[in-house]
N, C-alpha and C positions, 0 to 999 in steps of 0.2 A: 394533465401534463401538457395539454395543448397550449401553444403560445398565442393562439388567436389568429386572426386574419393576417396574411402576409401583405396585405395592402397597406401601405404606409402613407397614403394620401392624407388621411386625417391628421397625421402628426405634423404636417407641414404648416399647420395653422399657428404654430408657435406656443400652444398650450398643451399641457400633458393630460391625457385622458386616463384616469386610473382604471377605468373599466377594461382597457385593452392590455393591462399588465398581466403577465402570466403569474401563476401562483409559484412563488419561489420557496421551496422547502429545504432541500439538501444544500443549496448554495449558501444560505445564511439562515440563522435561527429566526423564526417568525417574530419572536419577542424582541429581537435585536434590529428588526428592519422596519423603519418608519420614517416619516418625514420626506417622502419622495419629492415634494415640491420645493425643498430647500436647495439653495445653490451649492454647487461643489466648491471646494476651497482650492483645488489644484486643476491645472489644465488636463491632467491625465483623467480626471473624474468626469469630464464633460462628454456628453453624448449628443451627436448631431443627427437629426433626422430630417429628411425632405429638404426644404429650402432654408430652414432656420435652425438654430441650436435648441435642443430640448434639454433643459437643465434638470438633472435628477441627482439626488445625493445618496451616496451609500452611507446613510446616517446611522451608524451602528452605535448602540449603547456601549458595547464592549468590542474593542478592536485590538489588534496585535501589532507590535513594532516589528521592524526588520529583524532584529536580533531574536525576538521571540519566535518569529516564523522560521528562522534558520535552525533554531533549537528543535522546533517541531519537525522540520524536514529531516534533520539528522536522526532524531529519535524515531521517526516513522520509517526511515530507510535502513538504519543500522539496528536490526533486531535479530531474530533467530536466523534470518537468511544468511547473515555474514558468517555465522557459526557453522552453516551447512556448506560453505564454499569449499572446504577441503574435500568433502565427499563429492562435490561437483567436479573438482579437479581430478579426482580418482576416476570418475566416469569419462572424462575427456582425455586424460593424459596431461602430465604436468605442463609441458610447453604448449600444447594445444589450448589448455586453459588460459595460459598467460596471453596468448594471441586473441582468443575468442572473447574473453571477458571484457576488455576495453572496447572491442567492436560492438558487442552486445550493449554495453553501457552507453555508447554514443547513440545507438538506435533508440534506446529507452529514454534517454535524456532529450533527444530530438522530439520524440513523441510527446513528452511533457510540454515542450515549448509550442508544438503544434496545437496542443489542446488549449493552452492559455491564449495563444494568438487567435485561434478560431473562436473561442468563447468571447473574447473582447469584441471581435468584429460582429458577432451575432448580438451582443448586448447593444451595440449601436443601432442595429437594424430593428431590434425589438423595443428599444427605448427603455431598457431596464439597467439597473446598476450592477447586477450580478446574475450569473447562470451557473448551475451545477453541471457536472459531466453529462448526465442523462438529459438535462434540459438543453444543453448545448447541442447534443445530437438531434433532439427533436427539432430545435430551431434550424439546424443545418438542412434538414429535409424539408421543413415547412417553407423556408425562404430560398430553397434550392430549385432545381429544375422541376417544372410542373408535374412531370410523370413520376417523380419520386415522392411528392408530398403526401400521397396516400399511405406511405410506409412510415411516416413520422412517429405516430403513436406506438407502433409495433417496435421500432428501433429503440424508443425510449424505455419501454418495458424490458427489452432484451438487455440493454446496458445496465438498467437498474438491477436485474437479476444477477448479472456478472459481478457487479459491485457488491451486492449482498453476499454472494458466494465467496468472493475473494476476501473481503474484510472479515467475514465470519470464519472463514478458513484460517486466516492468520491467527485469530483468537483460539481456534482449536489447537493449532500448533503450540501456542503459548501455554495452554492447559496441559499439554504433554511435557513441554520443556521445564516448566517451573517445578512440578513434583519430581521429575527424574533427577534434576540437579540437587534439589533439597534432600531427597532421599539418600543419594550417594554421599553427600557431605555430612549429613547428620548421622547416618549409619556408621561412618568411619570416625566420627568424633566421639562416639560412645564405645565402651568396651565390648558390649554384647549386641550392639545394634539397637535400633528403635523398636523393631518388631512390627513396624507399620508398613504395609504394602504400598506400592506406587498408587494404586487406586485409593487407598486410605489418605495418602498425601494429597491426591487430587481433590478428595472430598473436603479436606481441611482448608484448602485454598478457596473454596467457593465463597464463603462469607466475606473475606477480605476483598476478593475481586468484585463482588457485588457492591460493596461500600465505595470503592474507588470509581466504579462505573456510575455512581449517582452524581458525580461532579457534572454540572450541567453544560458548561461551555468551554471553548478553547482558552479564553483568558484565564480562567481558573485552573485549567490543565497545564498552563505554561510552567508554573513552579514545579509541578509533578514531572513534566517532561525534562526540565532542567536538572532536577535531582536524579532522574533516571539516566540522563546523558552523562552526568558526572560519574555516577557509579559504573556505567557501562564502559566509558573510556578508560577509567582506571583498570577495570577488569580486562579490557582488551590488551592493554600494555602488559599486564601480568600473563595473559595467555600467550602473547608474542614472546615473552621471556621463556616460557616453557617450549615454544615451538623452535626457537633458535638455539636452545641449550643442547649441547652435544648433538648438533645437527649432522646427520649423515650426508655423504656425498650423493649427488643424483646418480642413480644406477638403474639396473634393469628392474628393480622392484617398483620403481615409479617411472613407467615408460613415458616417452614424449607424447605418444598417441595411444589411447587404449583400444577402442574398437568402434566401428560404426554403429553397432547395436546398442552401445551405451551413451552415444552422443545425445539422443533424445532426453535421457535422464539428466545429463549435464545442462542442456538448454532449459528444461523445465525448472530445475533448481535455481539456475542463474537468473532466469526471468522472474521467478518468485522473489529472489533476493532484491532485484531492482524494482519490483512492482510497488511503487508508492504513488502511482498516478492518480489513484482514487482520492488521495489527500490534497493534491496540488490545488485544485480549484477551491475547495473549502478553505484552505489556508490563504490563497490569494484573495479570496472574497472577504476575508476578515482583516486584511492588512490596512493600516492607516495610509500607507503609500504603496498601492499595488503595482505601480510602475517599476518599483525597485526589484521585483521578482525576476525581471529579464535582464538582458545585457551580459557582456562577457564577465564582469565582476559582480553580477547580480546575485540575489539570495539563492536562486535555484542552482545556478552554475557552481557557486561556491560550495553549497551543501552536497551536490552530486559529485563534484570533483573529489572532495574529501572521502565520500562514500566509496567511489570507484577505487581509489588508491588502497583503502582498507580492505576491500573485497579481494583484490589481487594479492595483497600481502598475506592475509590470513589463509586464502586458498592455497597459495604456493607453498608457504612454510608448513601449513598444517598437513598437507598431503606428503610433503617431503619428510616430515618428522615421523608420521605414523603409518605411511604407506597404505596398503589395502586393509589395514585394521581400523582405519578412520571411521568414526560413527556419524550419525545424522547431525549431532552437535559436537563440535570439537571439545567442548568442556567435558564430555563423558570420557575422553581419552586421557585427561590429565591424571597424574599420579595420585591414586586415592589416599595414600598414607601421608601425604605432605599437607601440613596445615595451610600453606599458601594456596594450594590447589583447592582445598575445601572452602577457603574464603572466597576464591574466584567463583566457584559454583554458586555459593550463596548470594554473592553480589550480582552475578548475572541473572539469577532467578529473581532478585528484587528489581533489577532493571527491566526485565521483561514484564514483570508484574505491573510496574508503573507504565509500561507501554501499552498494555492491554486496553485501557480506556481510550487512548488515542486511536488505536486501530478500530475499535468499536464505534468511534464517534460518527463515522460516515454512515454506518448502519442505523444508528440512532437518529441521525438527521433525516434519513429517508423514511424510516418507519414510524417515528413518534407522531408527526403530523397526520399520518394516515389513521393510526389507531385512536388518537385523541378526538377525531371527528365524530366518533360514535357517541360521545357524551357531551353535555353542556355544563358550564360552570367551571371556574378555575380550580377548585379543590378536586372535583371529579376528574378533570383532565390531568391534573398532577398525579392523582392516584393511578390512573390508567397508564400514564407514562412510566411510572416506577414499576408497575407490574410488567410492562413490556420490557423494560431494561433487565429486570430480574429473569424473565423467561428466556431472553437471549443468552444470558450468562449460563443458565441451566442447559440450554441447547448445546452450547459449545462444550460444556462439561461432558454431556452424554456422548457427543461425537468423538471427543478425545478419548473417552473410556473405551469406545468401540474399536478404535484403531490407535493403540498407544505406541506408534512408531513415528518419530519425527520425520525421518527421511521420506517415508511413503506419503505422508500428508503434504510435505513441501513440494514434492515432484508432481503430485496430482493437481494441487491447487495452481501451481505454476503453469502446468500444461493447459488446464481447462479454462481458467478465468484470467490469469495474469497475462497470457499471450494475447488474448482478445483485447483486453483493456489497454495494455502497454504498447502493443505493436500494431494490431489490426485496425481498430476503430479510429484513432487520431488522424492518420493520413486520409482515410475515407472521408472523414468529416471536413478536413481541409479542402480536399478536391471538390466536394459538393458545395461548400460554402462559397468558394471563389470561382466556381464555374460560371461562365465558360473560359475564364482566364486559366489556361493550362500552364502558364509560366514559360520562360524562354526555353526553346527547344523541347517543349512539353515536359519539362523536368518535374513538374508537380504530379503529373499523371504517371510518369515512369517511376518516380519515387514511391508513389502510392501502391502501384502494382508490385514492385519489389518487396516492400514492407509487408503487404498483405500476403503474398506468397510465402514469405519467410514465417510470418505469424501462423498461417494455416499449417505449414509443415510442422512447426513446433507443437501446435494444438493437437494435430492428429497423431503424430508419432509419439509425442510425449504422453498423451492420454492412454494410448494403447499399451505402451511400455509400463506406465505407472499402474494401470489396472492389472496387468499381468503380474507385477511385483506384489500387489496387494493380495491377489489370489494365492500366490505362492506363500505369502506371509501367513494367511489363514490356514493353508494346507499344512505347511511345514513348521509353523510357529516362528518365534523370534530366532533369527540366525546369528545375532551378535553374541559374542562370548559372555558367559555369566559374569556378573560383577562381583569382585571380591576386594575387601579392604586390604 
């Protein structure tokens, strides 16, 4: 994980020394990364080191267009998290949620831009075309103040752990979401029910999930993401129809503010919903025109603006429609006897199913190069890779079977990992990377302190509250009302 020596004097000779290149694994596929000595085609691709330009090419065999990247961002961000926003609004209070959600969204989006900005600066210093999240963190410490360089390797492993926990946790949520919705829909479509338990539906989905996880790269995943996005947006419009149909007036059943004790659950759920930061650098590193991800009308701002509007809309109207009966996924509140509601549940289940490999992509990118090092030969490496992919799918299945509650999974993952990755680390990395430049009026340091304090509060309070709820779940069992068609 080391980026090598921080001394860049050798790079000023005007030739590129391949021996000082870091090993890039999660940033881009190794099989897609070659031809470092070939010139870049755009100014954005040039990296300058020392006294002269060091020309390196992000020469990918498979790259994604701006539209494909936008699809991936929308698909990665608009998943099970948006369907949990009504429950988040229940924990905050309806008007408190309306105020806090855009504020939290701005913080998370700004963190994404900080990560991209910092990573690009560190790419210039390291003389490489791309860095992943954890590699950027390692580089920030290695090229930062001397007294922090000894922590570089530990920080890299820490962020890698959070990434693995977060992305794997997402997939655990999906393994709960898909069977729950399929079971409700199919049970109500038959006269006597399917007779299959939720665990049985979970087991049935293992093979299809494994097969879609064998898709090797983002380019091939783009059509899958596009299909999932189309299905999902159609389903969201249907869900909104149910949320605004016979909509009650805002009253005491949906208070403006709930209580301070439930605010941590709101923050954990909302941060979980916004936490797609682990995908940003892998997506940016695969773009044909990576500069297009930034800017006011850039790919990232466009995708996140759409996402934020949808989060607020679904959260507000979902809580307004179902009040304190709202469940961990709003689809589970839809009228069970109506055919349209059954279709929505099936469509959302399909959409989340196709999202699973995109969420697991980051985990695969981190783990596959590690596990394939133990063998030699292309066929053996391929076999080990697919064994690893299969094992991860089985792991998420086992964890989902242990805690079959969407809301508990979402709040815990949001508190533990999402708050660290989406709020805490990016401002720290920016401050270290550009040190001793603290910004005008020390704004960079002040901003970092405020974001880190907020992230730590979410981390601590959200984790404690989520663990308490999980203990209560195991002691008292499922608290939600029994489902009947």
